[in-house]
ZADREN-417465 format. One record per residue (C-alpha): residue number from 0; residue in one letter; x negated, y negated, z negated. Coordinates in nm, 3 decimals, padded with zeros to 5 digits, m for minus. Example, Ala and Ser with C-alpha at 12.3 -4.5 7.8 and 13.67 -1.06 7.14 Angstrom:
<pts>
PT   num   residuo        c1        c2        c3
PT     0         a   m01.230    00.450   m00.780
PT     1         s   m01.367    00.106   m00.714
</pts>
This chain:
<pts>
PT   num   residuo        c1        c2        c3
PT     0         m   m00.001   m00.010   m00.017
PT     1         d   m00.117   m00.358    00.055
PT     2         s   m00.197   m00.521   m00.254
PT     3         t    00.050   m00.779   m00.198
PT     4         t    00.331   m00.596   m00.185
PT     5         p    00.567   m00.676   m00.499
PT     6         s    00.589   m00.453   m00.786
PT     7         t    00.916   m00.282   m00.865
PT     8         r    00.967    00.043   m01.075
PT     9         v    01.204    00.196   m00.849
PT    10         a    01.152    00.308   m00.478
PT    11         v    01.372    00.463   m00.236
PT    12         i    01.271    00.720    00.024
PT    13         v    01.455    00.682    00.317
PT    14         v    01.422    01.009    00.547
PT    15         a    01.483    00.904    00.876
PT    16         a    01.253    01.140    01.094
PT    17         g    01.501    01.419    01.211
PT    18         a    01.545    01.479    01.587
PT    19         g    01.922    01.518    01.506
PT    20         t    01.976    01.774    01.816
PT    21         r    02.311    01.860    01.688
PT    22         l    02.420    01.503    01.755
PT    23         g    02.367    01.598    02.111
PT    24         r    02.205    01.260    02.185
PT    25         d    01.819    01.195    02.361
PT    26         e    01.704    00.980    02.070
PT    27         p    01.642    01.057    01.701
PT    28         k    01.975    01.028    01.495
PT    29         a    01.870    00.751    01.271
PT    30         f    01.850    00.534    01.620
PT    31         v    02.155    00.614    01.759
PT    32         e    02.392    00.332    01.744
PT    33         l    02.690    00.353    01.536
PT    34         r    02.926    00.028    01.583
PT    35         g    02.679   m00.184    01.740
PT    36         q    02.395   m00.102    01.470
PT    37         t    02.170    00.183    01.452
PT    38         i    02.266    00.446    01.180
PT    39         l    01.947    00.380    01.010
PT    40         e    02.033   m00.004    00.990
PT    41         r    02.354    00.050    00.841
PT    42         a    02.182    00.297    00.600
PT    43         l    01.939    00.031    00.506
PT    44         r    02.172   m00.245    00.442
PT    45         n    02.320   m00.040    00.143
PT    46         v    01.991    00.054    00.015
PT    47         f    01.860   m00.328    00.018
PT    48         d    02.221   m00.423   m00.145
PT    49         a    02.151   m00.184   m00.457
PT    50         a    02.133   m00.401   m00.784
PT    51         d    01.779   m00.266   m00.898
PT    52         p    01.522   m00.435   m00.666
PT    53         a    01.322   m00.151   m00.488
PT    54         q    01.043   m00.033   m00.264
PT    55         v    01.185    00.096    00.023
PT    56         v    00.964    00.363    00.191
PT    57         v    01.125    00.451    00.563
PT    58         v    01.012    00.765    00.746
PT    59         v    01.034    00.794    01.089
PT    60         p    00.946    01.008    01.382
PT    61         a    00.593    00.884    01.487
PT    62         g    00.709    00.718    01.802
PT    63         k    00.971    00.514    01.641
PT    64         v    00.744    00.321    01.372
PT    65         t    00.750   m00.022    01.567
PT    66         q    01.103    00.001    01.623
PT    67         a    01.168    00.101    01.272
PT    68         r    00.965   m00.193    01.123
PT    69         g    01.201   m00.423    01.367
PT    70         i    01.515   m00.275    01.224
PT    71         v    01.373   m00.326    00.844
PT    72         q    01.277   m00.685    00.895
PT    73         r    01.625   m00.770    01.053
PT    74         v    01.805   m00.599    00.777
PT    75         a    01.598   m00.682    00.466
PT    76         g    01.466   m01.083    00.580
PT    77         v    01.253   m01.164    00.280
PT    78         a    01.297   m00.844    00.088
PT    79         s    01.125   m00.657    00.381
PT    80         d    00.794   m00.744    00.148
PT    81         y    00.930   m00.487   m00.048
PT    82         a    00.936   m00.198    00.243
PT    83         v    00.705   m00.005    00.455
PT    84         v    00.759    00.240    00.730
PT    85         v    00.537    00.551    00.768
PT    86         a    00.563    00.841    01.045
PT    87         g    00.728    01.156    00.939
PT    88         g    00.609    01.507    00.954
PT    89         k    00.730    01.824    01.124
PT    90         n    01.033    01.901    00.859
PT    91         r    01.201    01.743    00.619
PT    92         q    00.963    01.834    00.330
PT    93         l    00.656    01.689    00.509
PT    94         s    00.872    01.346    00.561
PT    95         v    00.893    01.300    00.201
PT    96         a    00.566    01.395    00.082
PT    97         a    00.455    01.141    00.350
PT    98         g    00.666    00.871    00.195
PT    99         l    00.543    00.958   m00.185
PT   100         t    00.187    00.885   m00.030
PT   101         v    00.257    00.512    00.003
PT   102         l    00.448    00.433   m00.348
PT   103         a    00.371    00.095   m00.509
PT   104         d    00.135    00.143   m00.849
PT   105         g    00.429    00.003   m01.064
PT   106         v    00.700    00.283   m00.946
PT   107         e    00.832    00.489   m01.191
PT   108         i    01.155    00.625   m01.044
PT   109         v    01.201    00.751   m00.685
PT   110         l    01.526    00.811   m00.488
PT   111         v    01.513    01.042   m00.166
PT   112         h    01.784    00.924    00.057
PT   113         d    01.893    01.074    00.400
PT   114         a    01.951    00.771    00.633
PT   115         a    02.210    00.998    00.796
PT   116         r    02.434    00.958    00.527
PT   117         a    02.469    00.548    00.656
PT   118         l    02.785    00.493    00.482
PT   119         t    02.682    00.565    00.140
PT   120         p    02.771    00.238   m00.077
PT   121         s    02.512    00.069   m00.290
PT   122         s    02.640    00.144   m00.624
PT   123         q    02.547    00.529   m00.567
PT   124         f    02.175    00.430   m00.582
PT   125         d    02.257    00.214   m00.897
PT   126         r    02.416    00.497   m01.055
PT   127         v    02.151    00.735   m00.984
PT   128         v    01.874    00.515   m01.118
PT   129         r    02.074    00.471   m01.450
PT   130         a    02.115    00.829   m01.508
PT   131         v    01.728    00.947   m01.443
PT   132         a    01.541    01.071   m01.750
PT   133         p    01.213    01.240   m01.814
PT   134         g    01.248    01.585   m01.727
PT   135         l    01.574    01.564   m01.559
PT   136         g    01.677    01.489   m01.204
PT   137         i    02.023    01.335   m01.078
PT   138         i    02.204    01.444   m00.794
PT   139         p    02.538    01.316   m00.662
PT   140         v    02.795    01.580   m00.606
PT   141         l    03.162    01.606   m00.465
PT   142         p    03.398    01.896   m00.563
PT   143         v    03.469    02.144   m00.338
PT   144         s    03.829    02.153   m00.217
PT   145         d    03.853    02.454    00.018
PT   146         t    03.889    02.794   m00.076
PT   147         v    03.532    02.966   m00.023
PT   148         k    03.489    03.325    00.120
PT   149         r    03.177    03.536    00.121
PT   150         v    03.168    03.744    00.455
PT   151         s    02.953    04.044    00.557
PT   152         a    02.714    04.008    00.889
PT   153         d    03.016    04.163    01.127
PT   154         d    03.232    03.875    00.991
PT   155         l    03.416    04.078    00.732
PT   156         v    03.557    03.895    00.413
PT   157         l    03.368    04.061    00.109
PT   158         e    03.523    03.823   m00.141
PT   159         t    03.664    03.490   m00.238
PT   160         v    03.422    03.288   m00.439
PT   161         d    03.547    03.080   m00.763
PT   162         r    03.464    02.709   m00.618
PT   163         r    03.510    02.577   m00.945
PT   164         d    03.127    02.621   m01.012
PT   165         l    03.078    02.470   m00.649
PT   166         v    02.969    02.129   m00.528
PT   167         h    02.889    01.942   m00.208
PT   168         v    02.571    01.775   m00.280
PT   169         q    02.485    01.408   m00.146
PT   170         t    02.195    01.177   m00.162
PT   171         p    02.014    00.977   m00.298
PT   172         q    01.840    01.238   m00.531
PT   173         g    01.672    01.082   m00.812
PT   174         f    01.372    01.159   m01.021
PT   175         r    01.081    01.056   m01.218
PT   176         r    00.767    00.977   m01.007
PT   177         d    00.520    01.177   m01.148
PT   178         e    00.731    01.468   m01.179
PT   179         l    00.863    01.474   m00.835
PT   180         v    00.521    01.400   m00.717
PT   181         a    00.366    01.727   m00.915
PT   182         a    00.689    01.910   m00.787
PT   183         y    00.557    01.822   m00.384
PT   184         d    00.191    01.914   m00.495
PT   185         s    00.295    02.252   m00.609
PT   186         a    00.516    02.322   m00.356
PT   187         t    00.445    02.658   m00.157
PT   188         v    00.786    02.710    00.026
PT   189         e    01.024    02.498    00.218
PT   190         y    01.314    02.381    00.003
PT   191         t    01.672    02.254    00.181
PT   192         d    01.660    01.942   m00.060
PT   193         d    01.453    01.757   m00.322
PT   194         a    01.646    01.905   m00.635
PT   195         a    01.561    02.267   m00.515
PT   196         l    01.198    02.186   m00.530
PT   197         y    01.202    01.976   m00.813
PT   198         a    01.415    02.245   m01.000
PT   199         a    01.130    02.533   m00.892
PT   200         t    00.902    02.370   m01.127
PT   201         g    01.149    02.445   m01.417
PT   202         r    01.292    02.094   m01.468
PT   203         a    01.658    02.063   m01.490
PT   204         v    01.885    01.869   m01.236
PT   205         a    02.222    01.713   m01.362
PT   206         v    02.488    01.620   m01.137
PT   207         i    02.710    01.277   m01.125
PT   208         e    03.007    01.188   m00.885
PT   209         g    02.936    01.116   m00.569
PT   210         e    03.109    00.903   m00.301
PT   211         a    03.359    01.038   m00.016
PT   212         t    03.183    00.792    00.234
PT   213         a    02.852    00.935    00.158
PT   214         f    02.887    01.237    00.438
PT   215         k    02.616    01.322    00.650
PT   216         i    02.631    01.219    01.030
PT   217         t    02.529    01.543    01.176
PT   218         t    02.797    01.628    01.455
PT   219         p    02.945    01.421    01.746
PT   220         w    03.269    01.491    01.509
PT   221         d    03.081    01.315    01.199
PT   222         l    02.987    01.001    01.431
PT   223         r    03.343    00.957    01.557
PT   224         r    03.456    00.963    01.153
PT   225         a    03.233    00.711    01.062
PT   226         e    03.309    00.476    01.365
PT   227         n    03.664    00.504    01.246
PT   228         l    03.568    00.423    00.896
PT   229         l    03.411    00.125    01.020
PT   230         g    03.645   m00.002    01.270
PT   231         a    03.969    00.159    01.303
PT   232         s    04.141    00.049    01.032
PT   233         a    04.291   m00.298    00.953
PT   234         s    04.051   m00.587    00.973
PT   235         t    04.212   m00.717    00.628
PT   236         r    04.346   m00.552    00.335
PT   237         t    04.514   m00.674    00.030
PT   238         g    04.498   m00.519   m00.348
PT   239         i    04.647   m00.578   m00.681
PT   240         g    04.558   m00.517   m01.034
PT   241         i    04.699   m00.556   m01.354
PT   242         d    04.515   m00.544   m01.694
PT   243         v    04.682   m00.552   m02.059
PT   244         h    04.462   m00.578   m02.409
PT   245         g    04.596   m00.654   m02.756
PT   246         y    04.422   m00.918   m02.968
PT   247         d    04.126   m00.854   m03.202
PT   248         d    04.051   m01.093   m03.475
PT   249         t    03.722   m00.942   m03.509
PT   250         t    03.595   m00.953   m03.176
PT   251         p    03.490   m01.290   m02.971
PT   252         l    03.659   m01.400   m02.680
PT   253         w    03.561   m01.334   m02.289
PT   254         l    03.815   m01.409   m02.051
PT   255         g    03.729   m01.525   m01.674
PT   256         g    03.369   m01.474   m01.734
PT   257         v    03.365   m01.763   m02.012
PT   258         y    03.321   m01.778   m02.371
PT   259         w    03.622   m01.895   m02.607
PT   260         p    03.517   m02.012   m02.941
PT   261         d    03.772   m02.011   m03.221
PT   262         e    03.991   m01.783   m03.030
PT   263         a    04.075   m01.425   m03.120
PT   264         g    03.897   m01.171   m02.872
PT   265         l    04.092   m00.864   m02.692
PT   266         e    04.074   m00.522   m02.766
PT   267         g    03.864   m00.304   m02.533
PT   268         h    03.582   m00.063   m02.450
PT   269         s    03.392   m00.338   m02.300
PT   270         d    03.416   m00.706   m02.378
PT   271         g    03.777   m00.668   m02.305
PT   272         d    03.805   m00.985   m02.037
PT   273         a    04.158   m00.869   m01.887
PT   274         m    04.111   m01.133   m01.609
PT   275         i    03.781   m00.986   m01.462
PT   276         h    03.917   m00.640   m01.515
PT   277         a    04.253   m00.741   m01.290
PT   278         i    04.013   m00.870   m01.025
PT   279         c    03.815   m00.523   m01.034
PT   280         d    04.139   m00.339   m00.986
PT   281         a    04.274   m00.562   m00.679
PT   282         l    03.968   m00.539   m00.522
PT   283         l    03.930   m00.160   m00.594
PT   284         s    04.287   m00.114   m00.462
PT   285         a    04.220   m00.332   m00.141
PT   286         a    03.929   m00.143   m00.037
PT   287         g    04.102    00.214   m00.118
PT   288         l    03.833    00.299   m00.353
PT   289         g    04.062    00.393   m00.684
PT   290         d    04.076    00.199   m00.991
PT   291         l    03.899    00.026   m01.291
PT   292         g    03.961    00.334   m01.528
PT   293         a    03.844    00.590   m01.286
PT   294         r    03.500    00.411   m01.172
PT   295         f    03.453    00.281   m01.544
PT   296         g    03.604    00.521   m01.760
PT   297         t    03.656    00.426   m02.128
PT   298         n    03.478    00.778   m02.243
PT   299         d    03.170    00.647   m02.086
PT   300         p    02.902    00.504   m02.402
PT   301         r    02.686    00.312   m02.117
PT   302         f    03.016    00.057   m02.092
PT   303         a    03.064    00.034   m02.467
PT   304         g    03.073   m00.341   m02.517
PT   305         a    02.952   m00.417   m02.195
PT   306         e    02.992   m00.753   m02.027
PT   307         s    03.290   m00.743   m01.757
PT   308         a    03.070   m00.933   m01.481
PT   309         a    02.876   m00.604   m01.480
PT   310         f    03.210   m00.419   m01.381
PT   311         l    03.267   m00.707   m01.115
PT   312         r    02.893   m00.665   m00.980
PT   313         e    02.936   m00.309   m00.919
PT   314         t    03.292   m00.328   m00.781
PT   315         l    03.169   m00.605   m00.538
PT   316         s    02.897   m00.334   m00.416
PT   317         l    03.170   m00.070   m00.378
PT   318         v    03.327   m00.308   m00.156
PT   319         n    03.094   m00.414    00.049
PT   320         g    02.944   m00.065    00.077
PT   321         a    03.295    00.014    00.229
PT   322         g    03.227   m00.231    00.500
PT   323         y    03.438   m00.496    00.336
PT   324         s    03.368   m00.851    00.227
PT   325         v    03.626   m01.048   m00.007
PT   326         v    03.821   m01.337    00.157
PT   327         n    04.001   m01.493   m00.169
PT   328         v    04.131   m01.371   m00.502
PT   329         a    04.395   m01.501   m00.707
PT   330         v    04.428   m01.400   m01.081
PT   331         q    04.748   m01.534   m01.328
PT   332         v    04.740   m01.484   m01.704
PT   333         i    05.060   m01.410   m01.893
PT   334         a    04.992   m01.495   m02.255
PT   335         n    05.078   m01.764   m02.522
PT   336         r    04.708   m01.799   m02.586
PT   337         p    04.442   m01.929   m02.515
PT   338         k    04.549   m02.233   m02.298
PT   339         i    04.432   m02.186   m01.955
PT   340         a    04.483   m02.542   m01.816
PT   341         p    04.224   m02.735   m01.993
PT   342         r    03.968   m02.518   m01.883
PT   343         r    04.096   m02.373   m01.508
PT   344         s    03.840   m02.554   m01.316
PT   345         e    03.545   m02.392   m01.516
PT   346         i    03.717   m02.046   m01.486
PT   347         e    03.783   m02.082   m01.120
PT   348         g    03.414   m02.195   m01.087
PT   349         r    03.276   m01.910   m01.296
PT   350         l    03.509   m01.645   m01.078
PT   351         t    03.431   m01.815   m00.760
PT   352         e    03.039   m01.794   m00.870
PT   353         l    03.095   m01.395   m00.994
PT   354         v    03.300   m01.286   m00.687
PT   355         g    03.132   m01.478   m00.372
PT   356         a    03.457   m01.581   m00.266
PT   357         p    03.742   m01.858   m00.364
PT   358         v    03.913   m01.777   m00.676
PT   359         s    04.210   m01.926   m00.811
PT   360         v    04.389   m01.908   m01.159
PT   361         g    04.699   m01.940   m01.279
PT   362         a    04.882   m01.906   m01.625
PT   363         t    05.225   m01.866   m01.749
PT   364         t    05.411   m01.719   m02.057
PT   365         s    05.719   m01.469   m02.064
PT   366         d    05.935   m01.688   m02.287
PT   367         g    05.896   m01.469   m02.587
PT   368         l    05.963   m01.188   m02.425
PT   369         g    05.780   m00.842   m02.475
PT   370         f    05.448   m00.767   m02.593
PT   371         t    05.263   m01.105   m02.438
PT   372         g    05.595   m01.318   m02.549
PT   373         e    05.552   m01.198   m02.926
PT   374         g    05.171   m01.319   m02.926
PT   375         r    05.040   m00.948   m02.972
PT   376         g    04.830   m00.968   m02.639
PT   377         l    04.759   m01.085   m02.294
PT   378         a    04.824   m00.941   m01.930
PT   379         a    04.664   m01.063   m01.635
PT   380         v    04.765   m00.993   m01.248
PT   381         a    04.535   m01.033   m00.978
PT   382         t    04.539   m00.993   m00.604
PT   383         a    04.265   m00.978   m00.367
PT   384         l    04.233   m01.006    00.025
PT   385         i    03.937   m00.841    00.186
PT   386         g    03.835   m00.820    00.543
PT   387         r    03.586   m00.616    00.771
</pts>
């Protein structure tokens, strides 16, 4: 590595050296166009959008190094200072090994990612980084939904396999750098993925939830599926989100991303910011990505007392990773207190800053009716408009 390369603790090795013969194209798969951009370019956009600054190592066929460097510069701009392009080997394992040799000195965690999983949202990279621990590799997975049969060489069904113990494995796969390098140094056979190579050294591998959009583009059908996801749906979508919290006199109040001194706080696993929670739900709803509870469950100790702005950042990463940007958001508070009007402009400014798009704020009461009218808590309702 050049000594001027910025120091980071995370590196992402993007493997793009495969020929992709099953795709039926004349050029390597990572350089096939997907809705006006190469598969590699789309993959790199999500890598560079991840929250953790990372050194990015792109491994490509020897004849594509110059073209790949141009793609990196176009995608990353100034952040391309964190990137290096190297020629890969004759198989995936040798290509990853080539990437490992150019890691910057300060790198502690290495993620290995297939460029063919071009629609993997950047939030998946962030989740893998957070989960990596000494002696523990991390892989994102999805459950197997189809019935699985074991068959004989002459195509007879031998048995039905219990799918409850089976998963589809995705990338990026994450490891401690020293452990992954040691695993590669000791490898004597070829493995199908980095987790298998790592596990062969006796270390453990754990799973986290993957993403449906992180499928691998291998066949023409996969390419059409990716094209449809990027272009066939409506150019704009709307979503709605609602969040309700009871008051809690023992906690500080955070609402709309700002602190409210001398006001009772809100109950919640995190800081209880109902406005931001409602916005997150509205954005996830608009993009068809589930809801806040599924993404940031209350049974996850990582989110205990967490700042809700962190949820919003990860939500935006998911929305962007699905190919959308936010057009605008509107959120309304239903409560007797606190009084929103005196701080409306401040809240709108803070939320607009967090969302990166205009946010309008309103407030009302329920005329003494129900949970909010009785002064026992607060509700927030948000709508979001997003576009391709």
